[in-house]
TINU-166381 format. One line per 3 residues: for each residue x negated, y, z of N, C-alpha, C. Coordinates in steps of 0.02 Angstrom, whole numbers, plus 50000, padded with zeros to 5 digits. Each point is the difference from the previous one (the first is absolute). Last residue first. Layout:
! residues N
X,Y,Z,X,Y,Z,X,Y,Z; ... $
! end
This chain:
! residues 253
53389,47214,50339,50012,49930,50021,49934,49967,50014; 50102,50262,49995,49945,49957,49984,50014,49929,50028; 50176,50195,49915,49974,49965,50058,49944,49953,49977 $
50084,50235,49887,49997,49928,49991,49967,49968,50060; 50142,50232,49947,49943,49974,50037,50001,49924,49995; 50105,50220,49848,50008,49934,50031,49935,49978,50033 $
50103,50252,49956,49948,49955,49979,50006,49934,50038; 50224,50139,49966,49935,50011,50032,49951,49947,49976; 50203,50081,49841,49986,49958,50058,49931,50014,50028 $
50168,50172,49871,49938,49963,49988,49984,49959,50061; 50187,50156,49977,50012,49934,49972,49939,49960,49985; 50053,50228,50105,49971,49997,49933,50012,49933,49966 $
50056,50092,50228,50052,49985,49952,49974,49997,49928; 49916,49985,50276,49976,50008,49931,50056,49977,49952; 50030,50108,50257,49994,49937,49961,49982,50015,49927 $
49925,50155,50210,50053,49994,49950,49992,49934,49962; 49845,50083,50167,50051,49952,50021,50057,49994,49951; 49817,50154,49964,49972,49933,50007,50053,49948,50017 $
50051,50233,49987,49992,49971,49933,49974,49928,50005; 50020,50120,50201,50066,49989,49971,49995,49967,49931; 49800,50062,50111,50032,49944,50033,50069,49985,49971 $
49881,50189,49923,49966,49939,49978,50033,49938,50031; 50079,50207,50072,50019,49988,49931,49968,49937,49973; 49938,50078,50213,50066,49970,50002,50024,49984,49929 $
49799,50114,50020,49991,49932,50024,50067,49963,50003; 50003,50228,49941,49971,49958,49947,49989,49928,50021; 50083,50150,50168,50048,49985,49948,49970,49962,49941 $
49872,50085,50194,50037,49938,50011,50045,49981,49941; 49872,50205,50002,49954,49942,50002,50039,49935,50005; 50115,50205,50002,49966,49996,49935,49951,49942,49998 $
50113,50051,50202,50044,49967,49952,49968,49995,49931; 49880,50115,50169,50010,49930,50020,50042,49963,49949; 49966,50235,49975,49940,49960,49983,50008,49926,50017 $
50186,50138,50059,49987,49999,49928,49937,49961,49982; 50073,50047,50228,50028,49940,49969,49985,49995,49925; 49947,50175,50179,49949,49957,49972,50026,49937,49967 $
50114,50199,50106,49991,49940,50041,49946,49953,49973; 50064,50202,49884,49970,50016,50064,49987,49939,50044; 50112,49978,49789,49930,50018,49991,49966,50012,50067 $
50230,49948,49997,49965,49945,49967,49925,50014,49994; 50153,50165,50080,49987,49948,50051,49958,49943,49970; 50067,50166,49851,49957,50030,50051,49981,49949,50053 $
50154,49938,49830,49932,50006,49974,49953,50028,50052; 50231,49988,50044,49969,49934,50006,49928,50003,49976; 50132,50188,49972,49980,49992,50070,49968,49932,50012 $
50067,50047,49771,49962,50055,50030,49976,49985,50070; 50025,49829,49795,50047,50023,50052,49964,50049,50045; 49886,49885,49825,50050,50043,49967,50052,50025,50050 $
49821,49846,50058,49973,50066,49987,50050,50047,49967; 50032,49759,50052,50018,50049,50053,49974,50070,49987; 49946,49821,49840,50070,50020,50001,50017,50049,50056 $
49786,49882,49953,50006,50068,49976,50072,50026,50004; 49932,49771,50056,49974,50048,50049,50007,50073,49979; 50067,49818,49849,50047,50017,50053,49971,50047,50053 $
49900,49889,49797,50008,50073,50003,50048,50021,50056; 49950,49769,49945,49938,50032,50019,50004,50075,50005; 50181,49867,49921,49992,49991,50073,49937,50035,50024 $
50058,49979,49770,50015,50064,50032,50002,49993,50076; 49970,49816,49845,49938,50034,50021,50013,50067,50032; 50175,49862,49904,49978,49977,50066,49938,50038,50023 $
50106,50018,49780,50018,50050,50050,49979,49980,50070; 49980,49865,49794,49943,50042,50018,50016,50049,50056; 50117,49751,49965,50005,50070,49978,49943,50043,50025 $
49949,49740,49963,50045,50037,50042,50005,50072,49974; 49854,49799,49933,50063,50012,49965,50053,50031,50045; 49759,49942,50038,50052,49960,50033,50069,50011,49970 $
49813,50123,49919,49980,49930,49994,50053,49954,50031; 50025,50233,50023,50013,49980,49931,49982,49926,49990; 49949,50094,50207,50073,49994,49993,50018,49979,49929 $
49776,50044,50042,50019,49940,50036,50076,49988,49994; 49904,50199,49915,49983,49943,49958,50023,49935,50032; 50030,50191,50128,50042,50005,49940,49986,49943,49953 $
49866,50026,50189,50064,49970,50017,50049,50005,49942; 49790,50103,49975,49993,49928,50003,50065,49965,50017; 49995,50236,50000,49990,49975,49932,49994,49924,50000 $
50012,50110,50206,50064,50006,49966,49995,49970,49930; 49801,50013,50118,50044,49949,50030,50069,50003,49967; 49845,50165,49937,49980,49934,49974,50043,49944,50029 $
50028,50221,50079,50027,49993,49933,49983,49931,49971; 49905,50054,50206,50073,49994,50008,50034,49989,49932; 49773,50050,50002,50010,49932,50024,50075,49986,50009 $
49928,50219,49942,49998,49953,49943,50009,49928,50021; 50005,50155,50181,50051,50017,49950,49996,49954,49939; 49837,49991,50183,50064,49967,50013,50050,50011,49943 $
49785,50106,50008,49994,49930,49980,50068,49965,50007; 49985,50222,50069,49993,49998,49927,49986,49929,49975; 50015,50035,50233,50064,50016,49969,49996,49995,49924 $
49803,49972,50127,50045,49943,50008,50067,50013,49967; 49845,50175,50009,49977,49949,49952,50046,49939,50004; 50037,50164,50159,50021,50024,49934,49979,49951,49946 $
49928,49958,50218,50071,49988,49994,50027,50023,49933; 49775,50044,50056,50010,49928,49988,50074,49984,49991; 49947,50217,50062,49982,49988,49930,50005,49926,49982 $
50034,50067,50222,50057,50017,49959,49985,49991,49925; 49834,49977,50174,50037,49939,49985,50062,50014,49957; 49763,50140,50004,50068,50004,50027,50038,49937,49979 $
49782,50015,49927,49994,50023,50069,50068,50002,50034; 49946,49822,49803,50014,50071,50008,49992,50019,50074; 49955,49780,49931,49986,50033,49937,50010,50076,50004 $
50044,49830,50174,49936,50034,50002,49982,50033,49934; 50204,49871,50081,49950,49966,49958,49931,50032,50005; 50228,49969,50157,49953,50052,49982,49942,49968,49963 $
50261,49911,50015,49930,49987,50019,49956,50058,49978; 50240,49988,49955,49993,49984,50071,49928,49990,50023; 50065,50058,49769,50042,50041,50043,49984,49989,50074 $
49892,49873,49826,49977,50069,50000,50041,50043,50049; 50066,49776,49971,49933,50001,50030,49974,50072,50003; 50201,49960,49888,50010,49997,50073,49932,50001,50036 $
49996,49988,49766,50023,50066,50021,50013,50002,50076; 49941,49794,49902,49943,50046,49999,50021,50070,50023; 50167,49837,49976,49957,49983,50057,49939,50047,50003 $
50142,50022,49815,50035,50021,50061,49957,49986,50061; 49920,49924,49791,49997,50072,50006,50034,50026,50062; 50015,49771,49950,49932,50016,50019,49991,50076,50007 $
50206,49923,49920,49993,49983,50071,49929,50016,50024; 50043,50032,49770,50039,50046,50041,49992,49986,50074; 49898,49856,49840,49967,50065,50002,50037,50049,50045 $
50100,49792,49968,49936,49991,50036,49964,50066,50005; 50198,49995,49872,50013,49995,50072,49936,49991,50041; 49986,50007,49761,50022,50065,50027,50012,49996,50075 $
49942,49799,49886,49945,50048,49997,50020,50066,50033; 50167,49832,49978,49947,49980,50048,49944,50051,50002; 50174,50029,49842,50024,50012,50068,49946,49983,50051 $
49958,49952,49773,50000,50073,50012,50022,50016,50071; 50013,49776,49935,49930,50021,50004,49995,50075,50013; 50213,49906,49962,49973,49979,50065,49928,50022,50009 $
50105,50039,49792,50031,50041,50052,49970,49984,50068; 49937,49865,49821,49968,50066,49995,50028,50047,50053; 50099,49789,49980,49932,49993,50027,49964,50067,49999 $
50209,49990,49897,50007,49997,50073,49932,49993,50033; 50004,49994,49766,50019,50066,50024,50007,50001,50076; 49959,49796,49890,49940,50042,49998,50016,50070,50027 $
50179,49849,49978,49955,49978,50054,49938,50044,50002; 50153,50034,49824,50029,50021,50065,49954,49982,50057; 49888,50044,49760,50050,49954,50028,50023,50025,50069 $
49912,50152,49789,49978,49972,50064,50055,49955,50028; 49971,50042,49732,50027,50031,50061,49975,49963,50062; 49866,50021,49760,50046,49957,50036,50021,50032,50066 $
49923,50182,49838,49978,49931,50003,50051,49958,50037; 50077,50221,49864,49961,49980,50058,49980,49927,49996; 50144,50118,49844,49928,50012,49987,49957,49980,50059 $
50240,49987,50002,49978,49960,49943,49925,50005,49989; 50115,50128,50166,49988,49931,50021,49976,49957,49942; 50067,50230,49972,49933,49992,50027,49985,49928,50018 $
50214,50070,49918,49950,50003,49948,49930,49988,50026; 50183,50003,50150,50009,49944,49954,49948,50001,49945; 50005,50177,50160,49975,49938,50027,50005,49942,49951 $
50079,50234,49975,49935,49983,49972,49974,49933,50025; 50208,50107,50072,50005,49974,49931,49934,49979,49970; 50090,49998,50261,49950,50034,49959,50004,49972,49929 $
50209,50014,50165,49948,49953,49981,49953,50034,49952; 50191,50078,50199,49966,50011,49937,49946,49948,49990; 50136,50017,50197,50048,50003,49945,49967,50007,49931 $
49936,49895,50256,49974,50041,49945,50049,49997,49942; 50069,49974,50269,49975,49964,49941,49978,50048,49945; 49991,50046,50271,50044,50011,49943,49971,49966,49937 $
49877,49993,50210,50065,49967,50005,50043,50006,49937; 49772,50098,50028,49999,49928,50013,50068,49967,49995; 49957,50240,49959,49942,49965,49973,50005,49925,50005 $
50169,50149,50087,49995,50008,49928,49944,49959,49970; 50027,50002,50235,50057,49967,49969,49995,50005,49924; 49835,50112,50123,49993,49928,50009,50058,49962,49968 $
50003,50237,49997,49948,49974,49957,49993,49924,50007; 50156,50113,50141,50019,50007,49929,49948,49968,49955; 49956,50008,50234,50054,49954,49984,50018,50002,49926 $
49838,50152,50080,49975,49932,50005,50053,49950,49980; 50064,50224,50018,49959,49989,49940,49971,49929,49999; 50122,50076,50190,50042,49979,49943,49961,49991,49936 $
49876,50080,50187,50021,49931,50009,50050,49978,49946; 49912,50230,50014,49953,49950,49973,50028,49929,50004; 50180,50194,49985,49935,49998,50035,49960,49943,49970 $
50199,50103,49890,50012,50007,50072,49935,50002,50039; 50022,49957,49761,49994,50071,50018,50003,50008,50076; 50029,49790,49873,49935,50015,50029,49990,50073,50018 $
50194,49909,49887,50000,49981,50070,49935,50017,50034; 50031,50030,49765,50024,50056,50041,50005,49982,50073; 49938,49854,49808,49947,50030,50040,50024,50055,50047 $
50136,49884,49835,49987,49957,50058,49950,50033,50047; 50058,50089,49783,50040,50025,50057,49990,49957,50063; 49910,49958,49775,49956,50031,50049,50038,50028,50060 $
50075,49782,49844,50003,50074,50003,49957,50028,50056; 49934,49766,49875,50049,50025,50049,50001,50076,49999; 49848,49822,49886,50065,50012,49970,50054,50023,50047 $
49752,49952,50024,50045,49944,50015,50071,50011,49975; 49828,50164,49967,49968,49938,49980,50045,49940,50011; 50068,50218,50068,50002,49993,49928,49969,49934,49977 $
49991,50051,50229,50069,49991,49980,50006,49991,49924; 49789,50052,50086,50019,49932,50019,50072,49985,49981; 49917,50217,49968,49972,49955,49950,50016,49927,50017 $
50067,50161,50155,50037,50010,49938,49974,49954,49944; 49887,50002,50209,50064,49967,50004,50041,50008,49937; 49791,50113,50023,49991,49928,49992,50066,49962,50001 $
50013,50232,50035,49968,49987,49935,49991,49925,49988; 50090,50073,50207,50047,50013,49946,49968,49987,49931; 49864,49971,50193,50059,49958,50006,50046,50009,49940 $
49807,50137,50024,49983,49932,49979,50061,49954,50002; 50029,50219,50079,49984,50002,49929,49985,49930,49974; 50036,50024,50231,50062,50008,49962,49987,50002,49925 $
49812,49988,50145,50042,49941,50009,50064,50005,49957; 49847,50183,50014,49974,49945,49958,50046,49940,50003; 50058,50176,50141,50005,50022,49931,49976,49945,49952 $
49979,49964,50231,50070,49995,49979,50008,50023,49928; 49784,50019,50097,50021,49930,49994,50071,49994,49974; 49912,50212,50054,49973,49975,49937,50022,49928,49987 $
50058,50090,50206,50037,50035,49947,49976,49976,49931; 49885,49918,50186,50066,49971,49996,50042,50034,49946; 49785,50085,50049,49995,49936,49966,50069,49968,49992 $
49984,50200,50123,49988,50012,49929,49997,49935,49960; 50017,49982,50233,50062,50027,49972,49993,50015,49926; 49811,49931,50120,50046,49943,49989,50066,50025,49972 $
49841,50160,50061,49977,49964,49941,50046,49942,49985; 50041,50119,50196,50015,50042,49942,49979,49965,49935; 49946,49893,50201,50072,50000,49991,50020,50042,49940 $
49775,49997,50065,50018,49936,49970,50075,49996,49988; 49917,50186,50112,49979,50002,49931,50018,49936,49964; 50033,50018,50231,50052,50036,49962,49982,50005,49926 $
49920,49801,50175,49978,50060,49966,50059,50032,49962; 49958,49787,50140,50039,50056,50028,49983,50066,49967; 49901,49785,49929,50063,49979,50032,50043,50057,50025 $
49805,49955,49818,50025,50060,50033,50066,49983,50035; 49873,49822,49900,49950,50053,50002,50022,50061,50040; 50144,49808,49968,49939,49978,50032,49950,50057,50008 $
50204,50038,49888,50015,49983,50069,49937,49979,50037; 49991,50046,49768,50007,50062,50040,50014,49984,50073; 49993,49817,49853,49933,50031,50006,50003,50064,50041 $
50202,49891,49948,49962,49962,50050,49931,50029,50010; 50134,50095,49831,50027,50014,50066,49963,49963,50055; 49942,49956,49776,49978,50067,50019,50027,50018,50070 $
50068,49797,49903,49930,49997,50018,49974,50068,50023; 50220,49990,49919,49995,49962,50063,49927,49997,50024; 50046,50096,49792,50019,50046,50054,49999,49964,50067 $
49949,49871,49807,49951,50053,50010,50018,50046,50058; 50150,49828,49930,49942,49972,50034,49948,50054,50015; 50190,50063,49877,50020,49978,50067,49940,49974,50039 $
49969,50058,49774,50010,50060,50041,50020,49981,50072; 49981,49829,49837,49935,50025,50021,50005,50062,50043; 50196,49908,49901,49976,49959,50055,49932,50024,50025 $
50089,50115,49815,50047,50004,50056,49977,49960,50060; 49881,49984,49797,49988,50065,50031,50045,50008,50062; 50036,49809,49871,49935,49996,50033,49982,50065,50035 $
50195,49990,49870,50009,49963,50063,49934,49993,50037; 49994,50102,49787,50036,50041,50048,50011,49966,50066; 49901,49876,49827,49955,50054,50020,50034,50045,50052 $
50128,49832,49901,49954,49972,50050,49948,50052,50022; 50154,50061,49831,50037,49985,50061,49952,49974,50054; 49919,50040,49782,50010,50062,50037,50036,49988,50066 $
49971,49815,49857,49935,50024,50025,50008,50063,50041; 50194,49910,49892,49976,49957,50054,49935,50027,50030; 50128,50085,49805,50010,50032,50065,49969,49961,50057 $
49987,49925,49773,49990,50072,49992,50006,50037,50067; 50042,49762,49972,49930,50018,50009,49988,50075,49994; 50223,49866,50087,49976,50036,49941,49929,50024,50013 $
50103,49776,50115,49996,50072,50008,49972,50032,49937 $
! end
């Protein structure tokens, strides 16, 4: 990828993904604090308008730099005008599935000045270590957030404040699990697009009437908790295609 556009592309994609997570956390917070408040509905409407503005700006800005970084025309992004779900498909295909047409011209010159390159085995071991740390922290954070949501800790007079704390702990924990599974998938030499399984609970939110039933029935919080656990299970059962043999166990004689 062209380094001139790569950094801006990932900044734009980070803002795009962060806006999705932020508006989801805000919606859950309003649901817990003001379940039947008209003021909360009006505030949520303003937040949704702001969300769509930020979402489309980040999508087209970051996506255009991603297209330039990989050597593709920016017309590919026009499919994302329809709604949020086509944006997920376009960005995931462009980022993970389509081959890179551009090679960074500065890489050949920089490699001469670097030290010894990291071996393949060392790189896979580093990927596994990052995956283990991120997943352990993420799962611990999810369990802690569930503790705040369902248990009255006594830190606040109103239990709803405990639930808000649990939500704010859950969001970075959710991201940590996605991040850890991303490293785990890289260690097993599988396509990175597999981690989008963890974002599947957000897909029904783009369908109008399904979104209402999805939120009112309480399935959204349930799926947001179950899907990261399912993602860890899916990545765990994937066969290892890295080619590194497992640690040998010597029988004691």
